[in-house]
DRENLUMGU-498426 format. One record per residue: y, z, x of N, C-alpha, C, O in turn. Coordinates in steps of 0.02 Angstrom, whole numbers, plus 32768, in hexadecimal, padded with zeros to 4 digits. Example, Ala and Ser with C-alpha at 12.3 -4.5 7.8 and 13.67 -1.06 7.14 Angstrom:
2
7EE4818682947F1F818682677F5B818682947F5A81A782C8 7F90816282827FCB816582AC8002818A828580398192829E 
% end
This chain:
160
5A17C387C3D459DBC395C3F0599EC35BC404596DC360C428 59B3C32CC3E3598DC2ECC40359A8C2D5C4365979C2B3C44B 59D8C2CCC46159F8C2A7C47259E9C2D0C4A859EFC2B1C4DC 59D3C316C4B159D3C349C4E85986C33BC4FA5970C325C530 5967C34AC4C75920C319C4CA590CC2BFC50458E9C2B3C535 5932C29BC4DF5941C271C521594FC271C5525932C246C573 597EC299C576598AC2A4C5A6596BC2B2C5C3595AC28AC5EF 5943C306C5C25911C30DC5CE58BFC2E0C5EA589DC2D7C61D 58C1C2D2C5AE5879C293C5B9589BC265C5E8587EC266C61E 58CBC23EC5E858D6C214C62558E3C235C66A58E2C214C69E 58F1C27FC6685902C292C6AD58B8C29DC6BC58B0C2AAC6F8 588EC29DC6A1584EC2B1C69F581AC275C6B857E7C277C6DA 583EC241C6975810C206C6CD583FC1DBC6E25832C1A0C6D6 5880C1E9C7055894C1DBC7435889C1FEC77258A1C1EBC7A7 5863C23BC771583CC280C79C57FBC252C7AA57EFC238C7E1 57E0C24FC78357A1C226C78857B4C1EAC7C557A6C1ECC801 57D0C1C2C7A857D2C174C7D057E5C189C7F857C6C16FC826 5813C1B9C8135837C1B9C87657EEC1DBC88957C9C1BFC8B2 57D5C22CC861579DC239C8895765C20FC8C8574DC21BC8FF 5764C1CBC8885734C195C8875767C17FC8C45759C18AC8FF 57A6C15DC8B157A9C129C8F257CBC151C93057EBC12FC958 57C7C199C93A57D8C194C97957B1C1A6C9AF577CC1C5C9B0 57E6C181C9F757B1C16FCA4557BFC1AACA6157F5C1C6CA68 576FC1C5CA785760C1EDCA905747C1E1CADE573DC20ECB06 573FC19FCAE95741C16FCB23576DC177CB5257A4C18FCB43 575DC163CB9E57B4C15CCBB657D2C131CB9E5803C130CBC2 57DBC105CB775807C0DECB5C581DC0C7CB0E57FAC0D5CADD 584AC0ABCB0A5872C0A5CAC45884C06ECAB05887C03FCAD7 5896C066CA6E589CC02FCA5558EBC036CA3B591AC010CA44 58E6C07CCA125931C090C9E35936C0D3C9FA5907C0F9CA02 5972C0DFCA03597DC125CA0959CBC12CC9D759F9C108C9C6 59B6C175C9CF5A02C17AC9A15A29C1D0C9C95A05C1FDC9DE 5A57C1D0C9C95A58C23DC9E05AA7C229C9F95AB0C1ECC9FC 5ADDC251CA0B5AFFC257CA345B27C24FCA755B00C253CAA4 5B61C246CA875B63C243CAD45BA0C25CCAE15BD6C23ECADD 5B93C2ACCAF75BCCC2C8CB305C12C2CFCB545C1AC2E1CB8E 5C3AC2BFCB2F5C8BC2AECB485CA6C26CCB4F5CA7C24ECB84 5CB6C25BCB265CE0C283CB095CCFC282CACB5CFBC28DCAA1 5C7BC273CAB15C6CC288CA7A5C5BC246CA445C87C228CA25 5C16C238CA3F5C2CC1EDCA2A5BDFC20FC9F75BCAC248CA03 5BC0C1E6C9C55B7AC1C2C9B55B7AC184C9D85BA6C15EC9EB 5B1DC186C9DF5B1CC165CA0F5AD2C125C9D95AAAC138C9AF 5AD9C0FBC9EA5A9BC0D7C9C65A86C0A4CA015AB6C081CA12 5A4FC097CA215A2CC087CA5859EAC038CA4259BCC042CA1A 59EEC01DCA4F59BABFF5CA3859A2BFA4CA6259C6BF79CA79 5965BFA6CA5E5950BF6FCA8D5951BF2FCA77592CBF1ECA49 5973BF0BCA8F594FBEBFCA795931BE98CA8B591FBE67CA6B 591DBEADCADE58F9BE88CB0658E1BECACB2B58FFBF00CB2D 5892BEB4CB51588EBF04CB9758C0BF18CBC258BFBF4ECBE0 58E7BEF3CBC45917BF1ECBFB5957BEEECBDB5971BEC7CC02 596ABEF1CBA759AEBEF2CB9D59B4BF1DCB525988BF1FCB27 59F8BF3ECB4F5A09BF6ECB1E5A3CBF61CAF65A6CBF45CB11 5A41BF70CAB25A84BF6BCA9F5A9FBFCCCA885A79BFFACA79 5AE2BFCDCA8C5AF0C018CA7C5B17C013CA525B29BFDACA44 5B32C046CA315B68C050CA025B77C0A8C9F85B59C0DBC9E6 5BBAC094CA115BD9C0DCCA135C10C0DCC9DC5C34C0AAC9D2 5C16C11AC9B55C55C141C98B5C78C176C9A15C5BC1ABC9A9 5CB3C171C9AD5CD5C18EC9C05CFFC1B7C9955D31C194C996 5D0FC1E8C96F5D43C20BC94C5D4AC249C9525D24C279C959 5DAFC23CC9495DC9C26BC9775DFFC28EC93A5DF0C27FC901 5E2FC2B2C9415E6DC2D8C8F95E8EC286C9295EA1C264C8FA 5E9AC261C9645EC9C241C9675EB6C203C94C5EDEC1D7C93B 5E57C1FEC9475E4EC1B2C92C5DF9C196C9345DC8C1BCC938 5DF8C15CC9345DB6C147C9405DB1C126C9875DE5C12AC9A7 5D84C109C9A35D57C0DAC9BB5D2EC0D3C9B75D04C0FFC9B3 5D1FC07EC9B65CD2C063C9B95CE6C039C9EC5D1AC01EC9FF 5C86C03FCA045C86C035CA565C40C01BCA475C15C03DCA2B 5C37BFD0CA625BEFBF9FCA7C5BE7BF82CAAC5C0FBF5DCAC7 5B93BF98CAC95B9BBF91CAF55B4FBF72CAEF5B20BF7CCAC9 5B5BBF40CB365B05BF1FCB475B0FBF2ECB6F5B44BF28CB8E 5ACCBF50CB825AA9BF66CBBA5A60BF44CBD85A2DBF45CBB7 5A64BF2DCC0E5A2CBF0ECC4F5A15BF4FCC625A41BF76CC72 59C3BF6ACC6659B6BFB3CC74597BBF7FCCB05955BF50CCA2 598ABF9DCCEA5947BF9FCD115918BFE4CD3A5936C00ACD60 58E4BFE9CD3158C0C013CD3A58EBC038CD825923C029CD97 58C8C05CCD9758E9C0A0CDE6587EC0B3CDF1585FC0DDCDD1 586AC092CE175830C090CE4A581BC0DACE355843C106CE25 57CEC0E2CE3757CEC13ACE4057D7C173CE1357B8C1A8CE0E 5816C155CDEB5812C175CDB15807C15ECD705828C131CD57 57D4C17FCD5157A1C163CD0B57D5C182CCE157E5C1BDCCE1 57F7C144CCB15844C149CC6858A2C150CC8658DAC150CC6D 587CC158CCD558D2C147CCF358EBC101CCFC58CCC0D5CD1A 5926C0FCCCDF5947C0B4CCE05998C0B3CCFA59C1C0E1CCFA 599CC07DCD0A5A00C06ACD2859FDC041CCEF59CBC02CCCD2 5A47C035CCE15A57C016CCC35AA3BFFECCD25ACBC01ACCF7 5AB0BFB8CCA55AF8BFAFCCC05B0FBF7ACC8B5AE4BF67CC63 5B4ABF64CC875B5EBF23CC5A5B8FBF3ACC285B95BF6FCC0A 5BB7BEF7CC265C0CBF14CBF55BF2BF17CBB65BB7BF16CBA5 5C49BF1CCB7B5C3CBF33CB385C83BF0CCB2E5CA0BEE0CB4F 5C98BF39CAE15CCEBF3CCAE45CCFBF71CAA15C9FBF84CA7F 5D22BF85CA9B5D3DBFAFCA735D6FBFA3CA495D9EBF81CA5E 5D71BFB5CA155DABBFD0C9DB5DBFC00EC9BF5D9CC03CC9A9 5DDEC00DC9C25E09C06DC9CD5E56C061C9905E78C02FC982 5E58C0B5C9765E77C094C93D5EA8C0DFC9515E82C10FC954 5EEBC0F0C95D5EEFC127C95B5F3FC134C92F5F69C108C924 5F43C168C9225F7AC17AC8F55FB0C1A5C9065FBBC1AFC942 5FD6C1C3C8D86014C1DEC8F66016C204C91C6041C20CC948 5FE3C226C90E5FD3C26CC95D5FC7C240C9975FF4C24BC9BE 5FABC220C9A75FB8C1F8C9ED5FFFC1EAC9EF6022C20CCA15 6014C1C4C9D26065C19EC9DD6094C1EEC9F860BEC1E9CA25 6085C23DC9D260B6C273C9DB6099C283CA2F60C3C27FCA5D 6057C294CA3E6046C2A0CA896055C27FCAAE606DC297CAE2 604FC245CAA66070C1E7CAE26087C1D2CAD56076C196CAD6 60D4C1E4CAB66106C1BECAB8611DC16FCAC46136C13ECAA7 6100C186CB05610AC139CB1D60E1C109CB2060E3C0D4CB3E 60B1C128CAF46077C0DBCADA6074C0D7CAA6607AC107CA81 6069C095CA916076C084CA3C602FC0A3CA195FFBC09FCA39 602EC0BBC9E35FF5C0D7C9C05FE8C094C98C6016C06FC97B 5FA2C08DC9765FA6C04FC9505F4CC041C97F5F2BC06AC99F 5F3FC003C9745F09BFFDC9755EFBBFDBC9CE5F10BFA8C9E9 5EE2BFFAC9DD5EB8BFD6CA215E80BFBACA445E56BFE6CA4C 5E6ABF7BCA5F5E44BF63CA555E45BF45CA945E75BF24CAA6 5E03BF53CAC25DEABF3DCB025D9DBF40CB195D6EBF48CAF2 5D99BF38CB625D4BBF23CB745D3FBF56CB8D5D65BF86CB96 5CFDBF4DCB9C5CD8BF93CBCB5CB1BF89CBD95C90BF58CBC6 5C9ABFBFCC115C4CBFA9CC515C1DBFDACC525C29C003CC26 5BF5BFE5CC6C5BBBC037CC4C5B99C00ECC8D5B7EBFD9CC9A 5BB6C067CCB85B58C055CCF15B3FC0A0CCE25B69C0CBCCD7 5B02C0AECCE05AF0C0FCCCDA5A95C0DFCCDA5A79C0A9CCD6 5A7FC126CCE05A2FC13DCCE15A12C149CC8D5A2CC172CC68 59E2C126CC7C59C7C14BCC4F596CC166CC535937C149CC60 597EC1A0CC425917C1B0CC445902C1C1CBEB5926C1D5CBBD 58DBC1B7CBEC58B1C1C8CBAC586BC1F6CBBA5836C1D9CBC6 5870C230CBB65848C254CBBA57EFC23FCB8357E5C236CB47 57BCC23ECBC6577DC234CBBB5769C25BCB90576DC297CB9D 574FC245CB4F5733C298CB285769C2B4CAE5575FC2DFCABA 5797C290CAF057D8C2AECAD057EAC29ECAAB57B0C294CA9A 5817C283CA695831C24ECA4C5878C252CA6A58A5C24FCA40 5890C25BCABA58D2C272CACE58D7C24CCB0558ADC245CB31 593CC21FCAFE5946C208CB405995C210CB5759C6C1F7CB3A 5996C22BCB7E59D4C22ACBA359F0C20BCBC059CBC1E7CBE3 5A37C1FECBC95A5EC1C7CBF25A9AC1E7CC175AC1C20CCBF9 5AA0C1D7CC5D5ACDC1F2CC725B06C1A3CC875AEFC170CCA1 5B3DC1ABCC785B7CC16ACC895BBAC183CC905BD9C1B7CC85 5BCCC123CCB65C12C12ACCC35C20C0E9CC965BFEC0B5CC95 5C5DC0F9CC6F5C6DC0C1CC455CA1C0B1CC3B5CC0C0BDCC08 5CBAC08ACC7A5D1DC07ACC805D29C045CC5A5D05C013CC5D 5D66C049CC2B5D83C016CC015DC6C012CC2A5DE0C02ECC5A 5DD8BFD1CBF05E2CBFC0CC065E26BFB2CBAF5DF4BF9ECB91 5E6FBFC7CB915E97BFA7CB525EB7BF69CB5E5ED7BF72CB91 5EBEBF3ACB4E5EC7BEE8CB645F06BEE4CB025F3BBEC5CB03 5EF2BF02CACD5F0ABEF8CA915F3FBF56CA895F33BF86CAAD 5F60BF56CA675F8FBFADCA4F5FB7BF9ECA9F5FEABF7DCAA0 5FA6BFAFCAC45FC9BFD2CB175F8BBFAFCB475F4FBFB7CB3D 5FA7BF8CCB765F7BBFA3CBCB5F75BFD5CBE25F98C004CBF4 5F3CBFC6CBE05F35C015CC1B5ED3C01CCC2B5EA2C014CC07 5EDCC02BCC6B5E8FC02FCC695E74C081CC745E8BC0A0CCA4 5E3FC0A8CC415E30C0CFCC515DEDC0D1CC795DC2C0A5CC80 5DEFC105CC8E5DA3C111CCD45D62C156CCAA5D27C163CCB4 5DA2C178CC715D74C1A1CC535D31C1CFCC185D1AC204CC05 5D2BC15ACC115CF7C17DCBD55CB4C16CCBF65CB2C148CC28 5C8AC180CBE05C34C17CCBFF5C22C1CFCBF75C49C1F5CBDA 5BF1C1E2CC0D5BE4C22CCBFE5B92C224CBEB5B6DC1F3CBED 5B83C273CBD45B18C27CCBDD5B13C274CB965B3EC291CB75 5AEDC256CB7B5ACEC228CB385A93C24ACB365A76C255CB6B 5A6FC269CAE85A48C288CAF45A32C271CA9B5A4DC28DCA6B 59FAC238CA9159ECC212CA5C5993C22FCA455972C23BCA77 597AC236CA17593CC227C9DE5926C1E9C9F85951C1BDC9FB 58DDC1D7CA1158C9C194CA15589EC17CC9DA586DC19FC9CC 58A7C150C9BF587FC12FC997583DC100C9AE581BC0E3C983 
% end
């Protein structure tokens, strides 16, 4: 019972802090959410007015992938809250035996590579919601070498 009370108290405190910290203007400092296709947890934080870092965590039945991106943002004139962004990044991934069974010509195990990103980012004015749409090509150079042009997608995040 004591443990449940502590957890409930912690959740109430976190909800209060989050409610006070949410960003409802057309800019934001940090955002947490999900990116659709292929599906990832996304955390994005501005380190300067026009520079952000984004961390993505993908989890599959075949393994996982962690990606870090350094994004340079620029305003799009005439639309408050809309920005373009682009930049470099890197990833590390690990695949299990299911991957080897599906793709027998490719080795399983660890994959390390570089990424790029190019996209649009929009922060709704008056709501603590941010959406993004991007393309994130990558190249593996450890594990097995290949270019992958299918990363990226639609991100929906709660802004702080």
